[in-house]
C-alpha positions in Angstrom: -12.3 9.6 20.4 -12.1 13.3 19.7 -9.4 15.2 17.8 -8.3 18.6 19.2 -6.8 21.5 17.2 -3.2 20.6 18.4 -3.6 17.1 17.1 -4.7 18.3 13.7 -1.8 20.6 13.4 0.6 17.9 14.6 -0.7 15.5 11.9 -0.5 18.2 9.3 3.1 18.8 10.3 4.1 15.1 10.2 2.4 14.9 6.7 4.3 18.0 5.8 1.1 19.8 4.8 0.8 23.6 5.4 -2.5 24.2 7.2 -3.8 27.6 8.4 -5.7 28.0 11.6 -9.0 28.2 9.7 -8.3 25.1 7.7 -7.2 23.3 10.9 -10.5 24.1 12.5 -12.4 22.8 9.5 -10.3 19.6 9.4 -10.9 19.1 13.1 -14.6 18.8 12.5 -14.1 16.6 9.5 -11.8 14.3 11.3 -14.1 14.0 14.3 -17.0 13.1 11.9 -14.8 10.4 10.3 -13.8 9.0 13.7 -17.4 9.0 14.8 -18.3 6.9 11.8 -15.5 4.5 12.6 -16.7 4.1 16.2 -20.2 3.3 14.8 -18.7 0.6 12.6 -16.9 -0.9 15.6 -20.2 -1.4 17.3 -21.4 -3.8 14.5 -21.3 -7.5 15.4 -19.5 -9.1 12.4 -18.8 -12.5 14.1 -19.6 -15.3 11.7 -19.4 -13.0 8.6 -16.8 -14.2 6.1 -14.5 -11.6 4.5 -15.3 -10.7 0.9 -13.0 -10.1 -2.0 -15.8 -8.5 -4.0 -19.4 -7.2 -3.6 -20.2 -9.7 -6.4 -19.7 -13.4 -5.8 -17.2 -14.7 -8.2 -14.6 -17.3 -8.6 -11.0 -15.9 -8.9 -9.1 -16.8 -12.1 -6.3 -19.1 -11.2 -3.4 -20.6 -13.3 -1.7 -23.9 -12.8 1.3 -23.5 -10.5 3.9 -25.0 -12.8 7.7 -24.4 -12.2 9.5 -23.3 -15.4 12.6 -21.3 -16.1 10.9 -19.5 -19.0 13.7 -20.4 -21.4 14.6 -16.7 -21.6 18.1 -16.7 -20.3 19.5 -15.6 -23.7 16.9 -12.8 -24.0 17.6 -11.5 -20.5 21.3 -11.0 -21.1 21.1 -10.1 -24.7 21.7 -6.3 -24.0 24.3 -6.8 -21.4 27.8 -5.5 -22.2 29.5 -8.7 -20.8 28.0 -12.0 -20.0 29.3 -15.5 -19.1 27.0 -18.6 -19.0 23.9 -16.5 -18.8 25.3 -14.4 -15.9 25.9 -10.6 -16.0 29.6 -9.7 -15.8 30.4 -6.5 -13.8 33.7 -5.0 -12.9 35.2 -5.8 -9.5 34.8 -2.9 -7.2 35.7 -4.4 -3.8 39.2 -5.6 -3.1 
């Protein structure tokens, strides 16, 4: 895939970046180089290769999945101007 000057200017406009004609020509070459590299990566056979989470093999830290309410209801509504049974009270705005 090759990017032309009109595409570079359109992408710059969509990104709301002011690009001069000289900068657009430079970006055209850079974008074509990047797309060429991506095309090379698409040619690599990765079937049978598992995805990695890191370049270093490590076990992720996990915590026990325990349901708890945190016992913080009083702390959560402590600074509210009005509360009732651990709920925030707000003025009625819809009739």
